[in-house]
DOGU-415187 format. One record per residue: residue in three letters; x, y, z of N, C-alpha, C in turn. Coordinates in steps of 0.001 Angstrom, whole numbers, padded with zeros to 6 digits, always signed. Each point is the difference from the previous one (the first is absolute). Example, Ala and Ser with C-alpha at 12.3 -4.5 7.8 and 13.67 -1.06 7.14 Angstrom:
<nodes>
ALA+013190-005690+007800-000890+001190+000000+000900+001200+000000
SER-000350+001050-000720+000820+001190+000060-000770+001090+000730
</nodes>
This chain:
<nodes>
UNK-034842+037536+005985+000917+000083+001516-000639+000334+000722
UNK-000559+001506+000080-001115+000590+000955-000756-000809+000592
UNK-000935-000431-000872-001294-000775+000257+001064-001403+000914
UNK+000730-000434-000073+000370-001162+000828+000744+000569+001372
UNK+000250+001581-000110+000076+000159+001536-001115+000464+001178
UNK-001247+000132-001080-000815+000156+001025-000765-000735+000956
UNK+000374-001095-000074-000097-001113+001376+001209-000040+000613
UNK+001412+000538-000191+001097-000355+000484+000386+000138+001321
UNK-000060-000925+001025+000384+000513+001217+001253+000003+000528
UNK+000716+001259+000420+001764+000102+000044+000187-000719+001138
UNK-000754-000023+001191+000143-000534+001118+000193-001866+000243
UNK-000801-000321-001249-000161-001545+000116+001571-000539-000485
UNK+000170-000587+001115+001134-000884-000331+000392-000772-001374
UNK+001238+000138-000412+000024-000897-001258+000426-001726+000170
UNK+000078+000239+001366+000482-001538-000097-001001-000483+001261
UNK-000215-001002+000056-001050-000835+001600+001041+000608+000957
UNK-000659+000643+001116+001024+000382+001229-000610-001222+001051
UNK-000810-000913-000353-000192-001112+001189+000974-001291-000504
UNK+000894+000346-001017+001046-001216-000347+001286+000510+000105
UNK+000879-000576+000371+001500+000000+000314+000673+000880-001137
UNK-000395-000886-001254+000697+000301-001324-000531+001368-000498
UNK-001357+000136+000232-000685+001390-000272+000715+000871+000952
UNK+000212+000141+000987+000496+000632+000578+001490+000672-000146
UNK+000573-001002-000259+001480-000297-000168+000162+001137-001502
UNK-000748-000676-000951+000015+000871-001144-000461+001719+000300
UNK-001356+000563+000922-000122+000927+000201+001031+000933+000661
UNK+001218-000749+000730+001117+000825+000562+001008-000105-000655
UNK+000318-000966-001046+000877+000354-001141-000128+001040-000581
UNK-001054+000182-000157-000659+001241-000869+000585+001502+000597
UNK-000695+000029+001371+000188+001196+001225+001166+000320+000548
UNK+000817-001183+000213+001187+000091+000431+001180-000095-001004
UNK-000095+000591-001363+000665-000178-001137+001076+001489+000468
UNK+001455-000231+000221+000758+000946+000416+000006+001293-000741
UNK-000032-000378-001290+000198+001141-001364-001041+001181+000634
UNK-000976-000333+000831-001104+001028+000255+000272+000928+000708
UNK+001173-000544+001018+000978+001112+000563+000211+001382-000518
UNK+000503-000453-001220+000860+001261-001221-001055+000841-000604
UNK-001319-000205+000115-001004+000559-000542-000345+001184+000744
UNK+000221+001331-001224-000303+001090+000608-001155+000670+000447
UNK-000208+000957+000969-000897+000221+001002-001083+000621-001002
UNK+000177+000488-000946-000760+000194-000890-001044-000785-000825
UNK+000761-001371-000283-000614-001156-000312-000549-000558+000969
UNK+000129+000188+001162-000624-000672+001375-001245+000956+000126
UNK-000114+001052-000317-001102+001077+000258-001177-000479-001303
UNK+000664-000170-000797-001111-000245-001213-000624-001493+000153
UNK+000848-001149+000551-000515-000922+000286-001094-000033+000809
UNK+000166+001010+000976-001165+000032+001161-001223+000461-000515
UNK+000475+001132-001010-001233+000731-000752-000664-000893-000608
UNK+000497-001093-000915-000652-000713-000366-000905-001062+000237
UNK+000862-000634+001120-001082-000864+001269-001135+000859+000220
UNK+000250+001238+000702-001228+000455+000573-001122+000422-001222
UNK+000299+000236-000996-000742+000326-000951-000881-001569-000281
UNK+000898-000580-000853-000596-001456+000036-001265-000277+001085
UNK+000367+000030+001577-000915-000091+000557-001083+000630+000195
UNK+000044+001280-000511-001715+000479-000321-000381-000046-000952
UNK+001004-000647-001058-000953-000490-001354+000380+001177-001062
UNK+000790+000872+000184+000595+001228-000743+001769-000595-000670
UNK-000351-000961-001129+001108+000041-000481+000328+000778-001303
UNK+000884+000554-000178+000555+000836-000998-000055-000829-001516
UNK-000400+001014-001272-000653-000981-001049+001549-000358-000468
UNK+000121-001233-000924+001026-000645-000295+000880-000990+000712
UNK-000796-000180+001477+001202-000221+001079-000228-001528-000193
UNK+001482-001163-000272-000130-001184+000195-000187-000609+001332
UNK-000489-001241-000286+000167-000433+001198+001346-000511+000713
UNK+001144-000227-000883+001533-000298+000347+000100+001232+000759
UNK+000036+000906+000035-000145+001433+000260-000493+000442+001729
UNK-000977-000755-000168-000765+000004+001474+000659-000857+000562
UNK+000298-001362-000448+000770-001424+000929+001497+001025+000546
UNK+000597+000515-001124+001573+000514+000472-000468+001241+001228
UNK-000737+000747-000179-000750+000837+001097-000043-000531+001005
UNK-000719-001372+000208-000350-000065+001035+000932-000844+000776
UNK+000882-000533-000645+001401-000637+000172+000553+000900+000911
UNK+000362+001451-000699+000975+001030+000717-000844+000674+001287
UNK-001542-000091-000083-000750+000607+001177+000229-001425+000980
UNK+000085-000775-000110+000115-001180+001259+001523-000128+000375
UNK+000821+000163-000638+000990-000016+000136+000701+001433+000918
UNK-000877+000918-000465+000674+000921+000651-001065+000867+001475
UNK-001062-000291+000037-000974+000857+000751-000678-000932+000686
UNK-000456+000234+001398-000284-001012+000877-001320-000508-000310
UNK-000250-001314+000307-001631-000355-000236-001015+000609+000753
UNK+000436+000484+001175-000986+000427+000888-000429+001406-000054
UNK+000901+000897-000411+000034+001555+000067-000184+000494-001368
UNK+001176-000725-001075-000227+000924-000986+001467+000773-000132
UNK+000694+000000+001083+001265+001040-000055+000992-000683-000333
UNK+000803+001078-000633+001325-000518-000679+001103-000511+001272
UNK+000171-001313-000422+000916-000535+001065+001461+000544+000015
UNK+000923+000053+000758+001518+000215+000020+000723-001031-000975
UNK+000782+000750-001161+001034-001262-000468+000375-001077+000809
UNK+000533+000123+000974+000884-000988+000482-000809-001315+000917
UNK-001257+000615+000427-000657-000763+000431-001390-000729-000701
UNK+000761-000006-001505-001356-000485-000874+000469-001649+000053
UNK-000736-000933-000078+000170-001215-000328+000738-000089-001521
UNK+000113+000869-000927+000570-000358-001080+001576+000557+000430
UNK+000256+000431+001149+001672+000359-000035+000603-001222+000893
UNK-000607-000904+000173+000347-001106+000978+001399-000395-000732
UNK-000528-000341-001350+001155-000588-000616+001509+000680-000192
UNK-000024+001575-000194+001013+000868-000101+000520+000018+001292
UNK-000921+000589+001043+000476+000141+001290+000314-001146+000922
UNK-000390-001389-000244+000087-001049+000926+001359-000747-000950
UNK+000297+000454-000691+001111-000764-000674+001148+000625+000304
UNK+000100+001268-000038+001208+000792+000368+000237-000391+001767
UNK-001230+000219+000470+000305-000356+001556+000421-001624+000455
UNK-000743-000868-000453+000304-001169+000131+001373-000520-000570
UNK+000393+000562-000979+001646-000377-000791+000672+000556+000972
UNK-000364+001441+000468+001233+000535+000757-000426-000740+001778
UNK-000861-000223+000158+000131-001110+001539+000827-001079-000184
UNK-000535-000647-001038+001123-001354-000289+001335+000127+000065
UNK+000294+001263-000892+001589+000162+000013+000587+000524+000877
UNK-000459+001178+000520+000892+000398+001197-000978-000639+001391
UNK+000760-000922+000347-000682-000689+001562+001112-000277+000849
UNK+001174+000245-000522+001146-000914+000778+000369+001538+001391
UNK-000367+001132-000281+000220+000730+001276-001278+000215+000517
UNK+000095+000341+001790-001293+000234+000448-000551+001479-000188
UNK+000728+000773-000792-000453+001511-000169-001054-000091-001441
UNK+000775-000926-000512-000665+000112-001807-001240-001112+000272
UNK-000054-000733+000855-001365-000498+000138-000965+000270+000820
UNK+000161+001247+000955-000615+000530+000299-000658+001037-000455
UNK+000473+000803-000900+000067+000925-001016-001072-000783-000807
UNK+000458-000889-000866-001101-000609-001026-001254-000754+000642
UNK+000304-000314+001186-001597-000438+000628-000704+001294+000250
UNK+000209+000861+000358-000384+001561+000120-000693+000493-001128
UNK+000548-000028-000852-000388+000318-001800-000799-000887-000204
UNK+000111-001504+000199-001090-000717-000622-001509+000155+001106
UNK+000359+000257+001583-001349+000135+000266-000806+001191+000132
UNK+000957+001204-000502-000640+001056-000324-000771+000046-000989
UNK+000743-001060-001161-000948-000079-001390-001091-000491-000101
UNK+000048-001245+001168-001375-000485+000356-000620+000233+000322
UNK-000087+001184+001063-001012+000703+000671-000339+000811-000842
UNK+000423+000785-000962-000614+001139-000798-000858-001052-001320
UNK+000686-001175+000049-001211-000465-001381-001065-000747+001069
UNK+000148-000438+001039-001257-000425+000671-001135+001607+000019
UNK+000741+001174+000570-000973+001061+000643-000552+000070-001407
UNK+000747+000430-001341-000659+000302-001446-001179-000544-000304
UNK+000355-001738+000119-000765-000690-000333-001465-000646+000913
UNK+000152+000516+001377-000874-000161+000993-001524+000576-000304
UNK-000898-000946+000415-001053+000481+000229-000173+001558+000429
UNK-000858+000900-000877-000037+001287+000377-000764+000507+001174
UNK-000936-001294+000310-000642+000266+001240+000662+000211+001136
UNK+001261-000845+000357+000897-000387+000779+001327+000270-000172
UNK+000753+001080+000432+001106+000692-000050+001387-001211-000166
UNK-000255-000678+001345+001016-001016+000540-000927-001331+000018
UNK+000962-001212-000227-000340-001196+000535-000372-000277+001368
UNK+000675+000612+000906-000265-000132+001398-001229+000922+000123
UNK-000487+000720-000374-001037+000829+000193-001628-001325-000630
UNK+000569-000018-000958-000981-001315-000864-000482-000638+001276
UNK+001192-000932+000801-000082-001027+000896-000957+000652+001042
UNK+000270+001020+000832-000560+000682+000770-001460+000412-000282
UNK-000290+000922-001023-001464+000556-000205-000682-000750-001165
UNK+000790-001018-000621-000685-000859-000852-000082+000690-001672
UNK+000196-000733-001056+000099+000388-001320-001690+000353-000281
UNK+000041+001129-000698-001638+000490-000644-000524-001574-001232
UNK-001054-000036+000246-000374-001326-000737-001462+000529-000533
UNK-000077-000184-001195-001332+000803-000875-000791-001547-000612
UNK-001210+000610-000469-000964-000921-001043+000549-000211-001169
UNK-000714-000711-001111+000370+000055-001336-000239+001205-000413
UNK-000830+000932+000541-000323+001360-000811+000803+000952+000805
UNK+001534-000324+000649+000604+000986+000409-000244+000734+001277
UNK-001127-000081+000494-000746+000429+001081+001090-000417+001670
UNK+000479+000931+000751+000567-000475+001300-000940-000298+000754
UNK+000555-001595+000633-000642-000617+000993+000466+000438+001254
UNK+001184-000101-000038+000797-000028+001499+001056-000305+000199
UNK+001212-000119+000871+001093-000317+000091-000060-001515+000851
UNK+000722-000440-000565+000519-002040+000472+001100+000026+000629
UNK+000655-000459+000713+001308-000408+000484+000277-000965-000918
UNK-001018-001331+000297+000120-001311-000692+000581+000101-001792
UNK-000813+001055-000362+000677+000509-001365+001060+000380-000211
UNK+000375+001159+000986+001269+000400+000221+000886-001266-000133
UNK-000008-000790+000928+001231-000945+000288-000083-001176-001289
UNK-001056-000097-000728+000151-000812-001111+000827+000741-000991
UNK-000480+001219-000275+000667+000779-000989+001567+000169+000092
UNK+000157+000246+001457+001913+000225+000045+000308-001593-000026
UNK-000105-000679+000344+000605-001362+000036-000241-000397-001551
UNK-000361+000175-000994-000217-000056-001190+001004+001029-001098
UNK+000236+001121+001051+000906+000878-000419+001558-000760+000007
UNK+000020-000404+001600+001505-000321+000377+000281-001370-000678
UNK-000946-000831-000550+000220-000959-000713+000198+000046-001160
UNK-000215+000849-000582+000457+000733-001602+001201+000508+000406
UNK+000418+000632+000475+001148+000599+000372+001204-000788+000024
UNK-000295-000941+001181+001149-000951+000131+000167-000914-001369
UNK-001052-000078-000639-000002-000831-001203+000903+000369-001308
UNK-000398+001576-000001+000828+001141-000790+001110-000247-000160
UNK+000668+000387+001569+001338-000249+000146+001172-000975-000045
UNK-000906-001295+000674+000931-001168+000412+000293-000683-000977
UNK-000355-000120-001162+001164-000646-001230+001344+000624-000254
UNK-000329+001399-000250+001305+000859-000310+000942-000154+001293
UNK-000687+000013+001027+000790+000094+001272+000835-001409+000444
UNK-001062-001191-000396+000616-001117+000094+000902-000649-001168
UNK-000493-000080-001049+000696-000657-001658+001180+000878+000175
UNK-000142+001507-000412+000858+000521-000213+001748-000140+000491
UNK+000291+000120+001315+000906-000310+000500+000520-001604-000350
UNK-000507-000889-000356+000125-001540-000596+000609+000357-000876
UNK-000639+000618-001063+000148+000141-001543+001458+000860+000187
UNK+000170+000963+000368+001019+000882+000006+000898-000980+000853
UNK+000431-000750+000565+001063-000232+000513+000411-001143-000581
UNK-001032-001134-001087+000507-000602-000930+000583+000426-001301
UNK-000571+001544-000129+000531+000613-001041+001431+000541-000006
UNK-000081+000416+001258+001679+000330+000599+000954-000611+000038
UNK-000626-001358+000027+001455-001019-000388+000299-000242-000910
UNK-000842+000064-001145+000531+000210-001263+001556+000626-000412
UNK+000591-000414-001054+001343+000808-000227-000101+001161-000472
UNK-001146-000074-000989+000297+001689-000645-000814+001060+000903
UNK-000660-000755+001242-000717+001113+000635+001202+000497+001125
UNK+000717-000855+000084+001428+000201+001039+000621+001260-000547
UNK-000022+000433-001642+000743+000653-000165-000761+001854-000350
UNK-001119-000271+000296-000606+001098-000344-001358+000248+001496
UNK+001023+000123+001006-000640+000279+001088-001184+001348+000181
UNK+000749+000915-001064-000758+001218+000146-001254-000183-000518
UNK-000447-000919-000789-000908-000430-000369-001689-000425+001149
UNK+000640-000356+000838-000531-000979+001028-001248+000662+000437
UNK+000201+001169+000720-001133+001007+000462-000747+000141-001309
UNK+000127+000470-000968-000889+000365-000786-000737-001331-000614
UNK+000676-001308-000190-000729-000857-000534-001179-000602+001306
UNK+000534+000108+001259-001183-000014+000975-001191+000917-000058
UNK+000128+000996-000200-000770+000935+000126-000915-000182-001249
UNK+000589-000496-001308-000363-000381-001077-001453-001352+000454
UNK+000824-000887+000230-000649-000910+000574-001237-000273+000729
UNK+000062+000917+001091-000752+000642+001012-001286+000472-000519
UNK+000150+001082-001014-001013+000596-000968-000892-001469-000487
UNK+000778-000858-000716-000649-000839-000600-000895-000922+000480
UNK+000248-000395+001653-000677-000691+000772-001203+000957+000042
UNK+000315+001398+000720-001336+000714+000222-000674+000390-001179
UNK+000330+000180-001323-000584+000090-000986-001289-001046-000037
UNK+000131-001540+000529-000897-000546-000204-001038-000641+001360
UNK+001084+000301+001026-000861-000050+001524-000824+001045+000345
UNK+000414+001429-000865-001269+000803+000840-001288+000090-000275
UNK-000058-000418-001454-001487-000628-000492-000696-001234+000787
UNK+000925-000995+000043-000236-001234+000316-000325+000199+001999
UNK+000626+000772+000179-000319-000235+001930-001268+000959-000305
UNK-000213+001151-000393-001153+000941-000065-001386-000991-000114
UNK+000418-001064-001164-001378-000186-000235-000299-001485+000965
UNK+000930-000107+000439-000567-000932+001296-001503-000313+000511
UNK-000485+001245+000386-000845+000354+000488-000855+001089-000675
UNK-001487+000094-000042-000464+001136-000888+000215+001250+000721
UNK+000322+001396-000565-000182+001046+000993-000732+000614+000436
UNK-001163-000208-000536-001614+000227+000565-000394-001125+000733
UNK+000267-000340+001026-000535-000863+001102-001337-000386-000085
UNK-000609-001104+000079-001360-000325+000242-000184-001047+001253
UNK-000944+000353+000811+000033-000669+001287-001888-000390+000342
UNK-000026-001192+000585-001507+000319+000491-000386+000644+000877
UNK-001081+000572-000074-000436+000758+001135+000146-000847+001424
UNK-000103-001129-000167-000233-000900+001258+001560-000124+000693
UNK+000672+000384-000757+002108-000203+000740+000045+000965+000980
UNK-000854+001254-000584-000030+001417+000850-000135+000108+001203
UNK+000570+000735+000834-000051+000152+001686-001962+000177+000067
UNK-000552-000380+000875-001120-000448+000650-000967+001424-000368
UNK+000767+000991+000884-000399+001647+000134-000506+000183-001730
UNK+001034+000057-000537+000066+000241-001477-001180-000640-000974
UNK-000129-001520+000095-000902-000816-000488-001388+000638+000231
UNK+000156+000714+001599-001619+000398+000325-000123+000888-000645
UNK+000711+001108-000274-000017+001286-000537-000797+000088-001369
UNK+000893-001003-000716-000344-000097-001581-001082-000792-000293
UNK-000641-001189+000990-001106-000492+000141-000891+001087-000028
UNK-000105+000979+001035-001078+000845+000479-000277+000737-001195
UNK+001236+000624-000821-000207+000830-001188-000662-000507-001358
UNK+000702-001313-000362-000471-000657-001210-000473-001394+000280
UNK+000043-000352+000995-000710-001032+000381+000906-001249-000904
UNK-000581-001147-000501+000556-001082-000804+000622+000200-001324
UNK-000056+001458-000595+000317+000431-001344+001155+000425+000136
UNK+000946-000030+000643+001995-000319+000062+000422-000764+000687
UNK-000082-001152-000915+000676-000759+000475+001692-000229+000020
UNK+000816+000957-000614+001440+000078-000097+000387+001271+000167
UNK+000936+000459+000681+000680+001363-000098+001237-000340-000809
UNK+000569+001352-000408+000988-000110-000650+001092+001440+000544
UNK+001253-000445-000159+000694+000925+000302+001524+000162-000706
UNK+000573+000928-000244+001302+000173-000472+001393-000145+000716
UNK+000307-001148-000185+001113-000516+001288+001254+000608-000295
UNK+000294+000985-000986+001112+000490-000636+001079-001190-000629
UNK+001242+000310-000235+000789-000734-000517+001617+000026+000753
</nodes>
């Protein structure tokens, strides 16, 4: 088994990230809500295993399955740019438990203005925390990305400069993904609940309406989080010719025609 690990690249995607299905499988893996309940000690073990694997120092007796599990935990809990552990609430793996509770209560408590305002505030605060946690580490906020541009790199991770055009594409893709993530639950769930509440047996168990709504919201998110995240590659690829003329000139002056594309982490 150790011989088979000599060429093991722990950072190589298990699924093709240039296809929608491959990206969905990847995000099903790392947004698994069960990873939220993994202990801090196990997360630290996962980071150590990933870092050792990257430098080729794999403990004797390590199995491929252990490395894949370590990478799953690492990707779910550590920022792809900095390697720092992300706060639990802001992780994409917390989208299902966190989102199902908030969405469920938003749909249940909508009859009074104070309730609507409160749960909208909770929802927007949660979204802001998720946005900040999963941002491109070189750009603290989306506003700064649009003003100053997002950091773009070559295929060897060398920083080439900042692009406002790249930032606009990244933010647009994130917005589309977030809308796709929430829309089915917000649109279809009220319709489903309205139908269910008309059933005779549901009229007798009104106390279960809110828990059922929360559970159904979780079912929607369980599938929609990886699907929405998989709409676009997390690492965007743009031709240099699309960038600002000044940045194009800078790249060509330093690398000539050897850098046809730039890459950047758009965040989630």
